[in-house]
C-alpha positions, 0 to 999 in steps of 0.5 A: 422537487429538487430535494426529491431528485437529489435524494433519489440520485444519491440513493441510486449511486449509493446502491450501485457502488455497493453492488459494484463493490460486492461484485468485485469482492466476489470476482477477486474471491473466486479467482483467488480460490482458483489460484489456490487450487492450482498450487496446493502442493506447492507451499511457497506459491501458496504463501506467495498468494496468501500474502498477496490476498492479505496485503502483506507484500514486501515492496520497497519504496524508492527513497531518495535522500537529499543531503549536501546538494546530492541525492542519495538513493542507495538504501545503506547510504540513505540510512547512514546519512539519516543516522549522521544527521539525527546524531549530530542535530542535538549538539548543533541545537545546543550551540545555538 
């Protein structure tokens, strides 16, 4: 009896999840088409929407690099410190 109930419960939730996912994708598709129709004469806005849809957003991750008991968040300085660290690790390892 318990096995039947758990199987029915699983099937019901699985089907509900599929339906919700389909509804979500349909709504997204509809609104994206509306957005594109509103900006069809503006190529910059069109590409912006297409990149959002394709998940090609250029977002920067806030990188914090900890070195010499200091936290550095400037991207250029983070890159410089990483370069110094990785270029000096070889000679340090050969000394050991």
